[in-house]
N, C-alpha and C positions, 0 to 999 in steps of 0.2 A: 388570714390567708391569702388575701388579695394584697396585702399590704407586703407581706413576706415575697410575695411572686414579683411585686413592683420595685422591691430592694433588690431581687435578684438579677433583673434585667436592669437595672441601674448600675451594678457593679459591673455585670458584663461590659455594658457602654464604656463604663471608665476605662476598664481594663483594656478595652480593645484600642480606645483613644489612646491611653498610654504607650500601647504597644504598637502602633501604627505612625504614631508621631514621632518617635525616635528616629535620627537619621545616622546612617554610617556617616564616621567622620572621614573627608578626604585624606588619602595617601599621600603627601607632599613628597614623598621621596623618589627619585628620578627612576624611569623605567630599567630595569634591569637586563635588557637585552645587550645584544653585541652592536655596541656603539661606543663613541668616546665617551659620551655622558653616562650610558649602560655601566662600563667598565672602570670608570674612573672611582680611583678610591686608593688606598695603602695597602699592599701586600707583602707578605713574607714567603718566600720559598721554601716550601715544607721538603719537597721530594724532586728529585731528577734523576730520571731513570736512564739507561743508556743500552741501546742494544746494537751489536753488532750484523752486520749483515749475513755474515754465514752461521750465526749463533743464534740458538733458543734461549739462552740464558738473557738475564735482564739484570745488569749492574745496578748497583745504588752508587751513583756517581758521587753522592752527598759524603762518601767515604774518603773520597780524594780531594775534598777541599778542606782547606784551613778552618779551624772553628771562627774564628773573626769573620768569615765570609757567611757563615749559616745563620747570622742575626740580622742582616741587614734587610732594611724594608726599603721598597720602591713605590714611591707616590705617583700614581697617573693623573695627571688635572684633565678635565674635561677641554680646555682650550689647547691641548696638544705638549703640553708639557709634561715633564716627568722630574722627579730628583731622587737618585739612589742615595739613600743615609746608612754610612756606617755604623750603625749604632751599637751600643753593647760593647761587646768586645772590638775594639778599632783594630783594625788592619795598619800595619805598617810597609808601605807608604797608605796613608788614608785613602779607602777607595770611593770617597763618597764623591758622585756625579749629577751632572745635570744634562738634559738635552731635550728631545722633540720626538714625539711618538703620534702615530696615526694607525687607524684601521681600515685596511681595503681588502675586499674580498676575504673576509674571514682570517685575516691575517693581521699580528701586529707587527709593524714596522717601526725602527727607530734608529736613531744615528750612535745608540751604545748597545746595551746587551740585552735589550727586551725586543726579539725579532722573534718569530714561528707561526705557524699557522694554529688557531685557535681549534682544540677539538672538542671542549666541552665547556660551559660556564653557566653556574646556577646561582648568579649573585653574591656567594661567598668564596666560591672556590673556582679558579681559573686554571684550565689545564690547557696548555699547547705545547708543541714540537717543533722540531728543528731536524731537517734532512740533510745527510752527507756533511757532518759537523766534522768529522776525523777521518774519515774515510769514506768514498762514494758507496752509497746504501745504505749506511748507518742511519740510526735515529735517536734522537734525545728529546725525552719528553719531560717537562716542568709543571709542576704540581705549585701553586700559590693560593696562600690563603688569606682572605680580605683581615684586615687588622682593624 
């Protein structure tokens, strides 16, 4: 009986040693906050909603886009460059573009199409909006999914 008790204690010690000696692997992915490093990546716009100033209706603005525009991929690089790839269905003329972007006070600014105030970002989905796009008081909201 004493032998059995000793074996049980020894087994418990071995189990504890194994359990507590395991360490969690470090996460080497960049923090996904609202920063150049956190947002950097490739995105595809999956939804564009438009709300006119005097209306409660929200329009699906993607209905008004050409099919060749709906599959474009925008890659934001942490060094401040971006590339818009007119992949899949290619538009005529080709809409591939390159430029520069920056984040300032929760706002994405670029010398191209990527501009707006960040409404939400969860490391996979980026939601940003622009106001006064077509008329004063309107709002256009873009939802982009990380690819």
